[in-house]
VEXKEZA-186662 format. One record per residue (C-alpha): x, y, z. Coordinates in steps of 0.001 Angstrom, whole numbers, padded with zeros to 6 digits, always signed. Each point is the difference from the previous one (the first is absolute). Layout:
N
XYZ
...
//
This chain:
637
+064346+108896+090058
-000889-000794+003592
+002238-001302+002733
-001204-003515-000646
+000917+000318-003688
+003450+001306+000844
+000565-002785+002464
-001023-002649-002510
+002261+001639-002617
+002955-000046+002394
-000768-003611+000827
-000056-001002-003667
+003347+001776-000567
+001450-001821+003005
-001238-003313-001412
+001595+000747-003392
+003308+000882+001674
-000198-003177+002079
-000535-002075-003141
+003208+001440-001467
+002069-001210+002942
+002409-002867-000562
-000692-003016+002151
+001489-003480+000403
-001432-002332-002614
+002193-003097+000132
+002002-002101+002443
+003304+001722-000757
-001601+003406+000597
-000772-000860+003609
+003457-001490+000558
+001683+003023-001642
-002039+002335+002182
+000952-001923+003151
+003680+000003-000986
-000049+003709-000814
-001648+000983+003271
+002453-002257+001855
+002848+001732-001810
-001411+003375+001045
-000308-001183+003614
+003598-001271+000059
+001429+003226-001442
-002169+002077+002351
+001238-002130+002923
+003573+000810-000976
-000939+003691-000264
-001793-000079+003386
+002715-001874+001916
+002721+002261-001371
-001626+003365+000725
-002281-000761+002941
+001761-002807+001861
+003502+000957-001215
+000772-003684-000517
-000270-001107-003631
-000737-003694-000617
+002582-001540-002320
-002196-002751-001407
-002541+002394-001507
+002233+001013-002927
+000623-003533-001292
-003630-001062+000422
-001167+003195-001745
+002256-000722-002985
-001381-003519-000369
-003557+001297+000263
+000762+002595-002678
+001147-002730-002408
-003067-002110+000831
-002381+002951-000518
+001667+000802-003302
-000177-003544-001381
-003559-000666+001125
-001143+003525-000868
+001320-000644-003502
-002737-002623-000480
-002560+002692+000871
+001561+002244-002653
-000120-002875-002525
-003695-000492+000666
-000728+003736-000275
+002354+000473-002955
+001819+002807+001803
+003646-001012-000467
+001868+002887-001623
+000463-000298-003754
+000883+002381-002834
-003266+000971-001704
+001207+002242-002796
+000460-002611-002734
-002867-002413+000516
-002557+002777+000448
+000191+000539-003784
-000796-003615-000822
-003110-000956-001901
-002668-001824+002079
+001051-003317-001533
+003697+000753+000528
-000669+000991+003610
-001729-003285+000762
+002799-001975-001698
+002742+001684+002036
-002110-000389+003133
+000072-003770-000533
+003773+000188-000453
+000326+001966+003261
-002159-002560+001823
+002224-002822-001228
+003280+001783+000781
-001192+000869+003515
-000858-003647+000672
+003411-001103-001292
+001740+002600+002165
-001616-001205+003214
+000664-003649-000919
+003698+000874-000313
-000007+002003+003227
-001836-002819+001823
+002532-002601-001133
+003069+002138+000766
-001308+001004+003435
-000739-003653+000809
+003574-000916-000929
+001278+002913+002061
-001967-001128+003050
+001531-003463-000274
+003522+001480-000020
-000550+002477+002849
+001231-000654+003542
+000225+001924+003260
-002558+002062+001870
-000919+003614+000586
+002316+001738+002446
-002600+001531+002327
-002473-002889+000134
+000608-003699-000494
-001894-000396-003268
+001703-002095-002725
+000623+001938-003201
-000957-003123-001958
-003530+000207+001437
-000239+003672-000957
+000969-000717-003592
-002610-002756-000215
-002583+002509+001250
+001170+002507-002622
-000257-002790-002556
-003632-000606+000951
-000680+003709-000525
+001612-000156-003446
-002250-002995-000638
-003020+002183+000785
+001211+002457-002655
+000131-002886-002473
-003514-001136+000927
-001361+003514-000458
+001851+000406-003302
-001615-003191-001326
-003380+001095+001369
+000230+003425-001672
+001076-001579-003298
-002947-002417+000038
-002468+002790+000817
+001411+002194-002765
-000262-002864-002472
-003607-000807+000958
-001281+003549+000240
+002069+001665-002710
+001765+002099+002654
+003453+001540-000196
+003041+000202+002259
+000970+003249-001698
-001405+003283+001286
-001769+000665-003290
-001892+003109+001083
+000895+002245-002937
-001134+000120-003636
-000192-001943-002232
-001171-002686+002401
-002688+002160+001622
-000878+001827-003221
-003095-001453-001707
+000968+001824-003217
+003464-001598-000098
+001657-000235-003409
+003202-001827-000793
+003065+002269-000334
+003795+000022-000006
-000022+000348+003815
-001174-003617+000278
+003458-001109-001135
+002176+002125+002335
+000247-002595+002771
+000248-003064-002325
+002682+001782-002042
+002047+000830+003103
-000345-003571+001242
+001222-001426-003325
+003007+002365-000039
+000997-000717+003611
-000525-003738-000426
+002296+000070-003027
+002615+001922+002011
-000283-002516+002837
+000520-002955-002351
+002892+001778-001728
+001702+000719+003360
-000507-003609+001067
+001541-001347-003215
+002988+002337+000425
+000454-001232+003566
-000662+003413+001552
-002160-001186+002875
-000386+003412+001671
-001405+001648-003125
-002280-003010-000344
-001296+000542+003544
-000732+003693-000596
-001730-000622-003337
-002084-002790+001525
-001005+002170+002994
-001189+002860-002193
-001809-002391-002343
-002201-001377+002785
-000459+003493+001462
-001516+001114-003307
-002179-003121-000110
-001535+001240+003259
+001427-002372+002615
+000420+001800+003368
+003441+001546+000460
+000969-002180+002983
-000619-003215-001929
+001837+001378-003061
+003146+000765+001956
+000154-003209+002036
-001134-002179-002903
+002595+001346-002446
+002669-000371+002708
-001007-003665+000411
+000300-000651-003744
+003402+001727+000029
+001214-002274+002815
-001167-003087-001914
+001704+001152-003209
+003255+001224+001568
+000290-002627+002736
+001541+002626+002302
-001835-001250+003123
-002511-002643+001145
-003625+000909-000667
-000813+000233+003733
+001772+003373-000016
-003183+001484-001504
-002115-000809+003066
+002872+000779+002381
+000748+003441-001435
-003668+000909-000429
-000845-000798+003639
+003195+001558+001353
-000707+003139-002039
-003168+000496+002046
+001603-001010+003312
+001212+003392+001225
-001020+001970+003091
+000092+003461-001662
-002497-001293-002594
-002555-000303+002805
-000511+003738-000440
-001593-000611-003411
-003255-001746+001015
-000540+002330+002940
+000538+003197-001975
-002431-001418-002568
-002444-000733+002830
+000464+003520+001386
-000646+001572-003418
-003088-002159-000587
-001301+000938+003446
+000453+003702-000742
-001919-000366-003256
-002812-001977+001627
-000751+001846+003232
-000471+003518-001410
+003467+001399+000671
+000700+000809-003668
-003148+002153-000201
+001172+002091+002938
+003484+000365-001468
-001435+001132-003335
-002175+002626+001706
+002978+001300+001975
+002162+000246-003148
-002891+001811-001712
-000167+002617+002743
+003780+000413-000094
+000738+000418-003728
-003373-000152-001772
-000102+003808-000373
+002990-000026-002403
-000574+000111-003792
-000908-003520-001106
-000961-000590+003616
-001004-003660-000081
+003194-000874-001877
+001990+001404+002919
-002334-001762+002433
+000725-003232-001850
+003748+000413+000503
-000347+001182+003611
-002207-002926+000958
+002467-002421-001593
+002870+001505+002000
-001944-000499+003230
-001227-003484-000941
+003564-000935-000999
+000852+000013+003696
-002443-002869+000555
-000047-002542-002810
+003363-000157-001791
-001540-001258-003255
-000917+001939-003142
-002826-002393-000879
-001583+000473+003460
+000075+003767-000538
-001470-000303-003500
-002689-002477+001001
-000959+001703+003260
+000446+003758-000278
-000244-000201-003785
-003680-000913+000099
-000812+003062+002119
+002301+002351-001921
-001138-000881-003517
-003692+000239+000890
+000493+003403+001667
+001974+001350-002965
-002512-001266-002555
-002869+001570+001964
+001903+003318+000062
+000393+000038-003792
+003608-001150-000440
+000951-001967-003095
-000152-003770+000696
+003494-000505-001424
+001468+002730+002224
-001781-001434+003045
+001388-003474-000613
+003436+001323-000997
+000660+001985+003169
-001463-002802+002132
+002370-002509-001626
+003036+002278+000284
-000660+000982+003617
-000471-003639+001027
+003694-000624-000732
+000843+002179+003021
-001356-002773+002248
+003011-002351-000248
+002513+002878+000274
-001176+001676+003220
+000245-002529+002845
-001243-002618+000504
+000816-001704-003291
-000491-003627-001028
+002593+000181-002832
+002569+001454+002395
-000601-002877+002412
+000750-002391-002868
+003105+002026-000961
+001241-000006+003586
-000314-003789+000175
+001768-000568-003329
+002784+002556+000631
+000385-000899+003702
-000263+003649+001013
-002058+001912+002553
-003677+000266-000937
-000296+002865+002484
+002683+001981-001851
-001744-000707-003313
-003251+001326+001433
+001745+003155+001228
+001663+000435-003401
-003354-000005-001797
-001615+002791+001993
+001522+003061-001740
-000172-001514-003532
-003684-000774+000599
-000685+003621+000939
+001931+001158-003082
-002217-002204-002154
-003065+001596+001558
+001298+003533-000616
+000928-000803-003617
-003400-001561-000719
-001805+002976+001555
+002040+002336-002202
-001147-001933-003071
-003592+000078+001261
+000203+003793+000420
+001367+000392-003543
-002647-002243-001563
-002775+001620+002056
+001050+003435-001289
+000138-001188-003627
-003310-001882+000172
-001747+002428+002366
-000905-002652+002549
-002108+001146+002969
+001229+000493+003516
-001913-000792+003156
-001290+002733+002309
+002504+002529+001302
+002207-001014+002886
-001962-000037+003263
+001670-000480+003352
-003243-001233+001536
-000393-002750-002616
+003633-001002+000458
-000338-000227+003781
-003266-001957-000130
+001396-002524-002512
+003215-000250+002026
-002025-000726+003122
-002057-002634-001828
+003098-001683-001456
+002397+000504+002934
-000057-003616+001179
+000428-001209-003601
+002960+002352-000519
+001668-001538+003019
+000414-003266-001939
+002828+001202-002271
+001450+001929+002936
+000211-003216+002028
+001439-002070-002853
+002445+002502-001494
+000930+001608+003305
+000533-003352+001708
+002244-001295-002788
+002015+003189-000540
+000679+000416+003714
+001047-003633+000305
-002741-000865+002496
-001512-002648-002292
+001414-002403-002525
-001994+000048-003262
-001769-003241+000946
-000911+001360+003421
-001224+003232-001567
-002200-002062-002327
-001611-001948+002830
-000387+003243+001983
-001788+001588-002973
-002341-003004-000220
-000889+000223+003683
-000582+003749-000274
-002118-000479-003137
-002176-002569+001794
-000475+002369+002935
-000966+002814-002394
-002476-002311-001718
-001676-000707+003327
+000119+003669+000985
-001600+001117-003283
-002398-002962+000221
+000860-001022-003544
+001711-003326+000741
-002031-003151+000548
+001180-003572+000404
-001243-000893-003490
+001855+002962-001473
+003186-000959+001863
-000266-003536-001373
-000389+001489-003495
+003011+002297+000522
+002061-002954+001220
-000988-002092-003036
+000995+002809-002366
+003323+000353+001832
+000727-003729-000200
-000744+000029-003725
+002159+003058-000755
+002858-001040+002310
+000139-003519-001433
+000317+001278-003571
+002855+002338+001009
+001797-002604+002113
-000220-002603-002775
+001621+002521-002350
+002766+000629+002538
+000624-003741+000395
-000045-000681-003751
+002204+003008-000771
+002460-001221+002644
+000448-003204-002043
+000559+002035-003159
+002447+002340+001760
+001949-002942+001441
+000598-001342-003503
+001251+003407-001169
+002318+000272+002998
+001324-003542-000470
+000867+000841-003611
+001939+003132+001045
-002378+002214-001983
+000480+002872+002466
+003789+000003-000392
-000205-000341-003777
-002480+002861-000207
+002110+002217+002281
+003118-000712-002047
-001833+000769-003250
-001301+003342+001288
+003354+001032+001478
+001769-000861-003269
-002402+002046-002125
-000765+003010+002243
+002627+002037+001761
-002042+002605+001860
-002268-000564+002999
-002542+002303-001651
-000408-002345-002973
-000029-003115+002172
-002819+001419+002131
-001891+000948-003158
+000489-003563-001292
-001329-001441+003274
-003080+002218-000256
-000696-000996-003607
+000369-003700+000816
-002317+000273+002994
-002601+001966-001974
-000005-002708-002681
-000155-002800+002578
-002852+001825+001762
-001973-000074-003252
+000130-003800-000105
+000205-001268+003591
-002075+000546+003124
+002051+002171+002449
+000549-002639+002711
+001168-002534-002587
+002243+002601-001642
+001577+000921+003348
+000624-003633+000942
+001703-000662-003338
+001807+003308-000599
+001487+000700+003448
+002591-002817-000248
+000810+001168-003545
+000440+003714+000774
+001527-000189+003480
+003587-000822-001093
-000070+002800-002586
-001279+002519+002556
+002837-000961+002351
+002562+000504-002771
-001144+003575-000659
-000471+000887+003684
-003788+000190-000138
-001502-000341+003483
-002292-003038+000243
-002753+002103+001618
+000223+002504-002855
-000191-002886-002498
-003142-001235+001753
-001812+003308-000458
+001097+000254-003653
-001153-003539-000720
-003402+000311+001689
-000792+003335-001696
+000923-001413-003426
-002221-003012+000553
-002884+002168+001211
+000131+001859-003311
-000157-003454-001576
-003379-000524+001681
-001314+002746-002300
+001398-001476-003222
-001102-002973-002068
+000307-002902-000198
-000034-000279+003833
-001881+003228+000827
-001683-001533+003068
-001271+003321+001348
-001530+000910-003362
-001882-003302-000190
-001378+000541+003514
-001121+003542-000815
-001426-001091-003341
-002305-002393+001855
-000796+002499+002769
-000814+002845-002406
-001490-001952-002889
+002396+001773-002396
+001851-001938-002699
+003628-000830+000735
+001264+002057-002950
-001760+003130+001283
+001425-000597+003479
+003496-000201-001491
-000554+003197-002012
-001187+001834+003128
+003046-001152+001951
+002566+000939-002678
+000479+003699+001004
+000853-001020+003554
+003005-002021-001115
+001799+003341-000410
+000015+001003+003709
+000635-003589+001101
+003061-000361-002254
+001310+003422+001095
-000216-001081+003645
+001637-003333-000900
+002987+001822-001518
+000236+002360+002978
+000025-002915+002420
+002505-001925-002110
+002585+002771-000263
-000546+001817+003311
+000440-002757+002554
-000691+002273+002985
-003706-000049-000874
+000061-003697+000907
+002781-000211+002575
-000561+003123+002112
-002569-001573+002360
+001712-003416+000325
+003295+001725+000795
-001717+002274+002490
-001938-002724+001807
+002033-003213-000300
+003638+000841-000702
//
């Protein structure tokens, strides 16, 4: 092929990539984008004035918090339109085509009802709100009316999506797996798994209601709508609203108040910017360089690309803080490389899924930010506490890779070559500086987690320009993806805050602590009980939601047995990361199933052997607290 042919081929590839970019499509997209960039500018201004001018502006924090809430509420309407709110896929993916469409209509209706309720309660809340922001003279009443308008946009989009689904035979469920996509579908027992569970849970909910046990009713109702396929955020807040109506424990405006206040926290600003940093790294070619460096470093070991997979995840963990970002970004590169080298597809997906859980353990970590907010403890100390456990996870996974490679006679890459290592290090040096800046800045106390996040974003943008891989259109696309992802997470945090408030108001934490202390006498058994509970919760709830709900429940018990709150944070996050690999939640497995084109069941089978090293590390971290507390004690105490 001549130069002209190559050039035209490159041009066509560029056009295809450009067509894949997300771009604003509706009014709220442009407003969300403007709000998000304004939020970034405000946080960067705080960062700049503190470190360059040595004179931090006090008003930036309050304005940034309000912008975060606004971005989350308006970004939620984008997620409604794109059907990207987080839901539990395990049950409804087995529905028949007709059953899937029926439950999709139910989800459409429930989502509309949820936003009607939230619109009404927020409107009432605005009418009862007085005072103004402390730093700027803006009435809080006006802010709540603005938030109410954004909730109204969610309602409009929910109605719009429902109408389109009805007209076009579309679905609000992510029905991407057989039998829906299988032209040879035949009816089977699996078609009745979800309906059967819904009938059982509905019966339990009615029974609890008739007995006057409102809390059991709330839990049964929440899990019923989760199985139906309603996004987790709407399940939690919606069931909490029904509980408040039934029990009469508080006025209904508490739903809107607690949901908005749950998102109104300065440490939570780290979440959208770490997501933005991770998306930038995936989009501007940094992940490719990191993978090549990991390949030169450990690819020569038996089962080479398995070790490369783990090594790349350890490095990428210092950038993104999210397991799904690791699986969706690095996972695409890793699985393709392993398939091309002759590795079993199940093994390739299994080690990719398992290694992605390192991301939220090694700093930065989105779940640890959420834990720090809920437990009112230092996010910096939590980040430091995760560093050694994350490395232990990597070592344990590599040991399992070596064992499986020996048994299955997997290939290794070329022998270790210093020249290859040095050339790949040189090529990836600037990319490797990203985790050094983030982790080093946080562990040394130079940056707060939020400042480290904005610093990582700025550095990622500069790298994109330096590598000539970042264009304005691509940055708009990256920003849109970040708004979408951040909004879904923040809505879960807000909704879970409502749920957690109800549990706290009913003294569930104290009752649970008293029950455990009455039935278990040794700290060993209590810690084992905590682990089992968290593993079960992680199977059914998204990690951020689980943290928001479980921290108030477990904190009193941990104080009774002398368990350090930082140690509890590491234990909780690691348990919930294992939950990402287990159905029915299994978020990482669903992502990798789509990326690899492998059925969910095969992905789960490939991941199963790697539960062994992960659980071993979990037990080590649980019972040897120095693994978690050595660095925080060394740096902060």
